C-alpha positions in Angstrom: -324.2 -23.0 -146.6 -324.4 -25.5 -143.5 -327.8 -25.7 -142.2 -327.4 -25.9 -138.0 -329.5 -28.4 -138.4 -327.0 -30.4 -140.7 -324.0 -28.6 -138.3 -326.5 -30.4 -135.3 -326.7 -33.4 -137.1 -323.4 -33.9 -138.3 -321.8 -33.5 -134.3 -324.7 -36.0 -133.4 -323.0 -39.0 -135.8 -320.0 -37.3 -134.1 -320.9 -38.4 -130.5 -322.2 -41.7 -131.8 -318.9 -42.9 -133.4 -316.6 -41.8 -130.8 -316.5 -42.1 -126.9 -318.2 -38.3 -126.6 -320.9 -37.8 -124.3 -322.6 -34.3 -125.1 -323.3 -32.0 -127.7 -323.1 -28.2 -127.2 -323.7 -25.9 -129.9 -322.9 -21.9 -129.8 -322.4 -18.7 -131.3 -320.2 -16.6 -128.4 -317.7 -17.8 -125.6 -320.3 -16.3 -123.6 -323.1 -18.9 -123.9 -320.5 -22.0 -124.0 -319.9 -20.1 -120.3 -323.3 -20.1 -119.6 -324.4 -23.9 -121.2 -320.8 -25.8 -119.4 -322.4 -24.7 -115.9 -325.5 -26.5 -116.6 -323.6 -29.9 -118.3 -322.7 -32.5 -115.1 -319.9 -34.5 -114.4 -320.6 -37.5 -116.3 -321.4 -35.9 -119.5 -318.3 -35.4 -120.2 -315.9 -35.9 -122.5 -318.4 -33.1 -124.4 -318.0 -31.7 -127.8 -318.5 -28.0 -128.4 -319.3 -26.5 -132.0 -319.1 -23.0 -132.8 -321.5 -22.1 -135.3 -319.8 -20.7 -137.5 -319.0 -17.2 -139.6 -318.8 -17.3 -143.1 -317.3 -15.5 -145.6 -317.8 -15.7 -150.0 -314.6 -16.5 -152.2 -313.5 -16.4 -156.1 -315.9 -14.2 -158.1 -319.3 -13.9 -159.6 -319.5 -16.4 -161.9 -317.8 -19.3 -159.4 -318.9 -17.8 -156.4 -318.6 -19.7 -153.1 -318.3 -19.7 -149.6 -316.1 -21.2 -147.4 -316.7 -21.4 -143.5 -314.3 -22.1 -140.5 -315.5 -24.4 -138.8 -314.2 -24.7 -134.8 -314.9 -27.5 -132.3 -312.9 -28.5 -128.7 -313.2 -31.9 -127.3 -313.3 -30.8 -123.3 -313.3 -33.0 -120.0 -314.0 -30.7 -116.4 -310.6 -30.1 -114.8 -310.4 -32.3 -112.3 -310.3 -30.2 -108.5 -307.6 -28.9 -107.8 -305.6 -31.3 -106.1 -305.2 -33.5 -109.1 -302.2 -34.5 -110.1 -300.2 -34.1 -113.2 -300.5 -37.8 -113.8 -305.0 -37.7 -113.8 -304.4 -34.0 -115.6 -302.4 -36.0 -119.1 -304.7 -39.3 -118.9 -306.8 -36.4 -119.6 -305.8 -34.4 -122.3 -304.7 -38.5 -123.7 -308.6 -39.3 -123.5 -309.8 -36.0 -125.5 -306.6 -36.4 -127.7 -307.6 -39.9 -128.9 -311.0 -38.8 -129.8 -309.5 -35.6 -131.6 -307.4 -37.8 -134.0 -310.7 -39.7 -134.4 -312.9 -36.8 -135.2 -309.9 -35.5 -137.5 -310.0 -39.2 -139.3 -313.8 -38.7 -140.1 -313.1 -35.3 -140.9 -310.9 -36.9 -143.6 -312.7 -39.6 -144.7 -315.8 -39.9 -144.0 -318.5 -42.0 -141.5 -317.9 -46.1 -143.6 -321.7 -46.5 -142.5 -323.0 -43.3 -144.2 -323.0 -42.3 -147.3 -325.2 -38.7 -146.9 -322.7 -36.4 -144.8 -322.1 -33.5 -146.8 -319.1 -32.2 -144.7 -316.2 -34.9 -145.7 -316.7 -33.6 -149.7 -316.1 -29.3 -148.5 -313.7 -30.0 -145.5 -309.7 -28.5 -147.2 -307.8 -31.6 -145.5 -304.9 -28.7 -145.6 -306.8 -26.4 -143.5 -307.1 -28.8 -140.6 -305.5 -27.5 -136.8 -305.5 -29.0 -133.5 -304.5 -27.0 -130.5 -304.4 -28.5 -126.7 -306.5 -26.3 -124.1 -305.5 -25.8 -120.7 -308.2 -24.1 -118.5 -310.7 -23.2 -121.1 -313.4 -22.4 -119.1 -313.0 -24.4 -116.1 -312.0 -27.3 -118.6 -309.2 -29.1 -120.8 -309.0 -30.8 -124.2 -308.6 -30.3 -127.8 -309.6 -27.6 -130.0 -310.1 -28.5 -133.8 -310.3 -26.1 -136.5 -311.0 -26.5 -140.1 -312.3 -24.8 -143.8 -315.6 -25.9 -145.4 -315.9 -25.1 -148.7 -319.0 -25.0 -150.3 
């Protein structure tokens, strides 16, 4: 299983290699709601990493753990007077970051060989969805399975 420290280090590396400004790790939506209230406008776009649960897979002789990880790349929704052009620009900005993250998931980090995530990611499991007005934010969610 992936430790919280490994997950936090991976999230920090994603932040350092993209245009993200802040990272939040959470376990529940209510925890995310509380944490989003303290995020300042200049800290967006942010990466939200949901700490995963695990399922056993395989047999007694070859047991491994499978986790479904979900991340959100979010930007605070602009004031109610925001134009469609501004909303599309925000979605485009967060999509570019999400695509960069997907690339790191598939190819690893060029300057780092210690990343444990790359080896266990199930490439066909990567799934990206748009998120509109999710807890007052918009952007993209990225889900994938990792086996270890």
